[in-house]
NUDOVEX-670304 format. One line per field, with one value per atom (N, C-alpha, C): residue number from 1; atom name; x, y, z. Coordinates in steps of 0.2 Angstrom, whole numbers, plus 5000, padded with zeros to 4 digits. Each point is the difference from the previous one (the first is absolute). Example, Ala and Ser with C-alpha at 12.3 -4.5 7.8 and 13.67 -1.06 7.14 Angstrom:
! NUDOVEX-670304
num <- c(1  1  1  2  2  2)
atome <- c(N  CA  C  N  CA  C)
c1 <- c(5066  4996  5004  4998  5004  4996)
c2 <- c(4972  5006  5006  5005  5006  5005)
c3 <- c(5039  5000  5000  4996  5001  5003)
! end
This chain:
! NUDOVEX-670304
num <- c(1  1  1  2  2  2  3  3  3  4  4  4  5  5  5  6  6  6  7  7  7  8  8  8  9  9  9  10  10  10  11  11  11  12  12  12  13  13  13  14  14  14  15  15  15  16  16  16  17  17  17  18  18  18  19  19  19  20  20  20  21  21  21  22  22  22  23  23  23  24  24  24  25  25  25  26  26  26  27  27  27  28  28  28  29  29  29  30  30  30  31  31  31  32  32  32  33  33  33  34  34  34  35  35  35  36  36  36  37  37  37  38  38  38  39  39  39  40  40  40  41  41  41  42  42  42  43  43  43  44  44  44  45  45  45  46  46  46  47  47  47  48  48  48  49  49  49  50  50  50  51  51  51  52  52  52  53  53  53  54  54  54  55  55  55  56  56  56  57  57  57  58  58  58  59  59  59  60  60  60  61  61  61  62  62  62  63  63  63  64  64  64  65  65  65  66  66  66  67  67  67  68  68  68  69  69  69  70  70  70  71  71  71  72  72  72  73  73  73  74  74  74  75  75  75  76  76  76  77  77  77  78  78  78  79  79  79  80  80  80  81  81  81  82  82  82  83  83  83  84  84  84  85  85  85  86  86  86  87  87  87  88  88  88  89  89  89  90  90  90  91  91  91  92  92  92  93  93  93  94  94  94  95  95  95  96  96  96  97  97  97  98  98  98  99  99  99  100  100  100  101  101  101  102  102  102  103  103  103  104  104  104  105  105  105  106  106  106  107  107  107  108  108  108  109  109  109  110  110  110  111  111  111  112  112  112  113  113  113  114  114  114  115  115  115  116  116  116  117  117  117  118  118  118  119  119  119  120  120  120  121  121  121  122  122  122  123  123  123  124  124  124  125  125  125  126  126  126  127  127  127  128  128  128  129  129  129  130  130  130  131  131  131  132  132  132  133  133  133  134  134  134  135  135  135  136  136  136  137  137  137  138  138  138  139  139  139  140  140  140  141  141  141  142  142  142  143  143  143  144  144  144  145  145  145  146  146  146  147  147  147  148  148  148  149  149  149  150  150  150  151  151  151  152  152  152  153  153  153  154  154  154  155  155  155  156  156  156  157  157  157  158  158  158  159  159  159  160  160  160  161  161  161  162  162  162  163  163  163  164  164  164  165  165  165  166  166  166  167  167  167  168  168  168  169  169  169  170  170  170  171  171  171  172  172  172  173  173  173  174  174  174)
atome <- c(N  CA  C  N  CA  C  N  CA  C  N  CA  C  N  CA  C  N  CA  C  N  CA  C  N  CA  C  N  CA  C  N  CA  C  N  CA  C  N  CA  C  N  CA  C  N  CA  C  N  CA  C  N  CA  C  N  CA  C  N  CA  C  N  CA  C  N  CA  C  N  CA  C  N  CA  C  N  CA  C  N  CA  C  N  CA  C  N  CA  C  N  CA  C  N  CA  C  N  CA  C  N  CA  C  N  CA  C  N  CA  C  N  CA  C  N  CA  C  N  CA  C  N  CA  C  N  CA  C  N  CA  C  N  CA  C  N  CA  C  N  CA  C  N  CA  C  N  CA  C  N  CA  C  N  CA  C  N  CA  C  N  CA  C  N  CA  C  N  CA  C  N  CA  C  N  CA  C  N  CA  C  N  CA  C  N  CA  C  N  CA  C  N  CA  C  N  CA  C  N  CA  C  N  CA  C  N  CA  C  N  CA  C  N  CA  C  N  CA  C  N  CA  C  N  CA  C  N  CA  C  N  CA  C  N  CA  C  N  CA  C  N  CA  C  N  CA  C  N  CA  C  N  CA  C  N  CA  C  N  CA  C  N  CA  C  N  CA  C  N  CA  C  N  CA  C  N  CA  C  N  CA  C  N  CA  C  N  CA  C  N  CA  C  N  CA  C  N  CA  C  N  CA  C  N  CA  C  N  CA  C  N  CA  C  N  CA  C  N  CA  C  N  CA  C  N  CA  C  N  CA  C  N  CA  C  N  CA  C  N  CA  C  N  CA  C  N  CA  C  N  CA  C  N  CA  C  N  CA  C  N  CA  C  N  CA  C  N  CA  C  N  CA  C  N  CA  C  N  CA  C  N  CA  C  N  CA  C  N  CA  C  N  CA  C  N  CA  C  N  CA  C  N  CA  C  N  CA  C  N  CA  C  N  CA  C  N  CA  C  N  CA  C  N  CA  C  N  CA  C  N  CA  C  N  CA  C  N  CA  C  N  CA  C  N  CA  C  N  CA  C  N  CA  C  N  CA  C  N  CA  C  N  CA  C  N  CA  C  N  CA  C  N  CA  C  N  CA  C  N  CA  C  N  CA  C  N  CA  C  N  CA  C  N  CA  C  N  CA  C  N  CA  C  N  CA  C  N  CA  C  N  CA  C  N  CA  C  N  CA  C  N  CA  C  N  CA  C  N  CA  C  N  CA  C  N  CA  C  N  CA  C  N  CA  C  N  CA  C  N  CA  C  N  CA  C  N  CA  C  N  CA  C  N  CA  C  N  CA  C  N  CA  C  N  CA  C  N  CA  C  N  CA  C  N  CA  C  N  CA  C  N  CA  C  N  CA  C  N  CA  C  N  CA  C  N  CA  C)
c1 <- c(4000  5001  5008  5001  5006  4999  5006  5002  5006  5000  5006  5003  5005  5005  5006  5001  5005  5006  5005  5006  5004  5004  5004  5008  4998  5005  4998  5004  5000  5000  4997  5001  5001  5003  5003  4996  4992  4996  4998  4998  4999  5006  5009  5001  5002  4999  5001  4994  4994  4995  5000  5003  5002  5006  5004  5003  4997  4997  4995  4996  4996  4997  5005  5006  5004  5002  5003  5002  4995  4993  4995  4998  5001  4998  5006  5005  5006  4998  5001  5000  4994  4994  4994  4998  5007  5001  4999  4997  5003  5009  4998  5007  5000  5003  5000  5008  5005  5006  5004  4997  5004  4999  5004  5001  4997  4997  4998  5006  5002  4995  5003  4996  5003  5002  5005  5001  4998  4998  4998  5004  5008  5006  4999  4998  5000  4993  4996  4992  5001  5005  5000  5005  5005  5004  4996  4995  4996  4996  4996  4996  5003  5006  5004  5002  5001  5001  4995  4995  4992  5000  5001  4996  5006  5006  5004  5001  4994  4998  4994  4998  4991  5003  4993  5002  5003  5003  5004  4995  5001  4997  4996  4999  4995  4998  4992  4994  4998  5000  4997  4994  4996  4991  5002  4996  5001  4992  4997  4993  5002  4996  5000  4993  5000  4993  5004  4999  5001  5008  5005  5006  5003  4996  5002  5001  5008  5000  4999  4995  4997  5002  5001  5004  5003  5003  5003  5001  5002  5000  5004  5005  5004  4998  5002  4999  5007  5004  5007  4996  5001  4999  5006  4998  5006  5001  5007  5002  5003  5001  5002  4996  5002  4996  4995  5003  4993  4997  5000  4997  4996  4998  4997  4991  4999  4993  5000  5005  4999  5004  4997  5003  5001  5002  5001  4999  4994  4997  5007  5001  5003  5000  5002  4999  4993  4994  4993  5001  5001  5000  4993  4997  4995  5001  4999  5003  4996  5003  4998  4992  4999  4994  4995  5001  4995  4999  5003  4998  4992  4998  4994  4995  5001  4997  4999  5003  5000  5003  5005  5006  5004  5002  5004  4998  4993  4994  5001  5000  4999  5006  5006  5006  5001  4999  5001  4995  4992  4996  5003  5004  5002  5006  5005  5004  4999  4995  4997  4998  4995  4998  5005  5005  5007  5001  5002  5003  4997  4993  4997  5001  5000  5001  5008  5003  5009  5002  4992  4999  5006  4998  5003  4995  5001  4994  5001  5007  5002  5004  4997  5003  5004  5005  5003  5001  5003  4999  5004  5004  5000  5001  4996  4999  5002  5000  5003  4992  5004  4993  4998  4994  4997  4999  5001  4998  4992  4998  4995  5000  5003  5002  4999  5001  4996  4993  4997  4994  4996  5003  4999  5001  5005  5001  4996  4998  4995  4992  4998  4994  5002  5003  5001  5001  4999  5001  5006  5004  5008  5000  5006  5000  5006  4999  5007  5002  5008  5003  5005  5003  5002  5005  5007  5001  5008  5003  5008  5002  5001  5002  5006  5002  5005  5002  4995  5002  5004  4995  5003  4998  5005  4998  4993  4996  4996  5002  4994  5004  5002  5000  5003  5006  5001  5007  5000  4993  5000  4998  5004  4999  4993  4998  4992  5000  4994  4998  4998  5000  4998  4994  4995  4995  4999  5000  5000  4992  4999  4993  5000  4995  4998  4994  4997  4996  4999  4996  4997  4995  5002  4995  4994  4993  4995  4998  5004  5001  5003  5005  5003  4998  4996  5000  4997  5000  5000  4992)
c2 <- c(5896  4993  4999  4996  4998  4992  4999  4991  4998  4993  4998  4996  5001  4998  4994  4993  4997  5003  5001  5003  4996  4998  4998  5004  5004  5003  5009  5004  5008  5003  5004  5007  5004  5006  5005  5005  5000  5003  4998  4992  4995  5002  4999  5001  5006  5005  5007  4999  4997  5002  4996  4995  4996  5004  5001  5006  5004  5004  5005  4997  4994  4997  4998  4997  4999  5007  5006  5006  5003  4999  5004  4995  4994  4995  5002  4999  5001  5007  5005  5008  5001  4994  5002  4994  4998  4996  4993  4996  4993  4997  4996  4995  4995  5001  4996  4998  5002  4999  5005  5005  5006  5007  5003  5006  5006  5006  5005  5004  5006  5001  4994  4996  4995  5004  5000  5003  4994  5004  4999  4993  5000  4997  4994  5000  4995  4994  5005  4996  4998  5002  4997  4993  5000  4995  4994  5002  4994  4997  5003  4999  4995  5002  4996  4995  4999  4992  4997  5003  4995  4998  5004  4997  4995  5002  4994  4993  4999  4995  4997  5003  4998  4993  4996  4994  4995  5001  4994  4998  5004  4998  5007  5004  5008  5001  5001  5002  5007  5005  5008  5002  5003  5003  5007  5003  5008  5004  5003  5003  5006  5001  5005  5003  5009  5000  5004  4998  5001  4998  5006  4997  5003  5004  4999  4995  5001  4994  5002  4996  5003  4995  4993  4996  4994  4996  4993  4995  4994  4994  4995  4998  4994  4994  4995  4993  4996  4998  4996  4993  4995  4994  4995  4996  4996  4995  5000  4995  4993  4999  4997  4993  4995  4993  4998  5003  4999  5005  5006  5005  5003  4997  5002  5000  5000  5000  5008  5002  5008  5005  5007  5004  5008  5003  5007  5006  5006  5004  5006  5003  5005  5007  5005  5008  5000  5002  5002  5008  5004  5007  5002  5005  5004  5008  5003  5007  5003  5006  5003  5002  5002  5006  4994  4993  4995  4996  5002  4993  5002  4994  5000  4998  4999  4999  4992  4996  4994  4997  5003  4999  4994  5001  4995  4992  5002  4993  4996  5005  4998  4995  5003  4997  4995  5000  4993  4995  5000  4995  4998  5002  4999  4998  4999  4997  4994  4999  4994  4996  5002  4996  4996  5006  4997  4994  5001  4995  4994  4999  4994  4997  5003  4998  4997  5001  4999  4994  4997  4996  5002  5007  5001  5002  4996  5001  5003  5002  5005  5007  5004  5009  5001  5003  5003  5007  5004  5007  5005  5005  5002  5008  5004  5007  5003  5008  5002  5000  4999  4998  5008  5000  5005  5004  4999  5003  4999  5003  5000  4994  4999  4991  4995  5001  4996  4997  5006  5002  4997  5001  4997  4992  4998  4992  4998  5002  4997  5000  5004  5001  4994  5001  4993  4993  4999  4994  4998  5001  4999  4999  4995  5001  4999  5006  5003  4994  4999  4994  5003  5006  5004  5006  5003  5005  4997  5006  5001  5007  5001  5009  5002  5006  5004  4995  4998  4996  5004  5007  5004  5006  5005  5006  5002  5005  5003  5005  5002  5006  5006  5001  5005  4998  4994  4999  4996  4998  5000  4992  4996  4993  4998  4995  4998  4992  4997  4993  4999  4994  4996  4996  4999  4994  4994  4995  4995  4997  4997  4999  4993  4998  4994  5000  4995  5001  4991  4997  4994  5002  4997  5002  4995  5003  4996  4995  4998  4994  4994  5003  4995  4999  5004  5001  4993  4996  4993  5002)
c3 <- c(5066  5003  5002  5005  5001  4997  4998  4999  5001  5001  5003  4995  4999  4995  5002  4997  5002  4994  5003  4997  4999  4994  4997  4997  4996  4999  5002  5000  5002  4993  5000  4995  5003  4997  5005  5002  4999  5003  5007  4998  5007  5005  4997  5003  5005  4997  5002  5006  4998  5006  5006  4999  5004  5005  4997  5004  5006  4995  5004  5006  4997  5006  5006  4999  5006  5003  4997  5004  5004  4997  5004  5004  5001  5005  5007  4996  5006  5004  4995  5004  5004  4997  5006  5006  5000  5006  5002  4994  4999  5002  5000  5004  4997  4993  4995  4998  5005  4998  4999  5000  4997  5006  5001  5004  4996  5004  4996  4998  4997  4993  4995  4996  4996  4992  4998  4995  4993  4995  4994  4997  5000  4999  5005  5007  5004  4998  4998  4998  4993  4996  4993  5000  5006  4999  5004  5006  5001  4995  4997  4996  4993  4998  4996  5004  5004  5004  5000  5002  5001  4992  4995  4994  4996  5004  4997  5002  5008  5002  4999  4996  4997  4996  5001  4996  5004  5005  5005  5004  5006  5005  5002  4997  5001  4996  5002  4997  5001  4996  5001  4997  5004  4997  5002  4995  5000  5000  5005  4997  4998  4994  4996  4999  4999  4998  4992  4994  4995  4999  5000  5000  5005  5007  5007  5004  5002  5005  5007  5003  5006  5006  4998  5004  4997  5004  4999  5006  4999  5005  4996  5004  4996  5005  4998  5002  4999  5005  4999  5001  4997  5000  5001  5006  5002  4995  5000  4996  5002  5006  5005  5001  4998  4999  5004  5007  5006  5000  4998  5000  4994  4995  4995  5000  5006  5000  5004  5001  5004  4993  5002  4996  5006  5000  5003  4997  5002  4998  5002  4996  4999  4997  5004  4996  4998  5005  4997  5001  4993  4999  4999  5002  4998  5001  4992  5002  5005  5004  5004  5001  4993  4998  4999  4999  4998  5005  5006  5005  5003  5002  5004  4994  4992  4996  4997  5004  5000  4994  4999  4995  5004  5006  5003  5001  5001  5001  4993  4995  4993  4998  5001  5000  5003  5006  5003  5000  4997  4997  4994  4996  4995  5000  5005  5002  5003  5005  5002  4996  4995  4994  4996  4999  4995  5005  5007  5003  5002  4998  5001  4993  4996  4992  4999  5004  5000  5006  5005  5003  5006  5002  5005  5006  5006  5004  5007  4999  5007  4998  5001  5000  5007  4999  5007  4997  5005  4998  5007  5000  5006  4999  5002  5001  5007  4999  5005  5005  5007  5005  5003  4999  5002  4993  4997  4992  4998  4995  4997  4997  4997  4995  5004  5008  5004  5000  5000  5000  4995  4994  4993  5000  5003  4998  5007  5005  5005  4998  4994  4997  4995  4996  4995  5004  5006  5004  4999  5000  5002  5009  5002  5007  5002  5006  5002  5005  4999  5004  5003  5001  5004  4996  5005  4996  5005  4995  5003  5000  5006  5000  4999  4999  4997  4992  4996  4994  4995  4998  4995  5001  4997  4999  4997  5002  4998  4995  4994  4996  5003  5005  5005  5004  5000  5003  5007  5004  5005  5000  5004  5000  5003  4995  5003  4999  5004  4999  4993  4999  4994  5005  4997  5000  4994  5003  4995  5000  4993  4999  4994  5001  4996  4998  4994  4998  4995  5004  4996  4995  4994  4994  5001  4998  5001  4998  4993  4995  5005  5004  5005  5007  5002  5007  5004  5004  5003  5002)
! end
């Protein structure tokens, strides 16, 4: 049974699982800021930075089946005085062998419920245009607002467009 956990402190087992998740995601084509092949050292450095930021403006959830990490998602809470109603969805990862099983949707539902609890009414995100992630966000009722061409390199090194999305959370919709 897959469970979703809010993470505040890393354990060595969790950190290793997250590194493997990131490596799997990048090496299977996810455009998440890295180019394949991704080394364990780069993945470890990335996750150490994430853990250093937790508790400030960054929140992390991990999907696990027993101790195995299957997915994760992050939420960056805007700290600007005029933006404390919004947050940015970042780095939604699901292990390639676990995709299609609803883990990404469960992670996003957890993130959205938390966002409502902390009085965030607007979520924004960007993702590679034309990716499977775009299909997921549309299914979760995020609204596409446009794209920027040649925004970032894909995991394979080709420049790709990014698409921007937003969602007004149900509690706050007019």
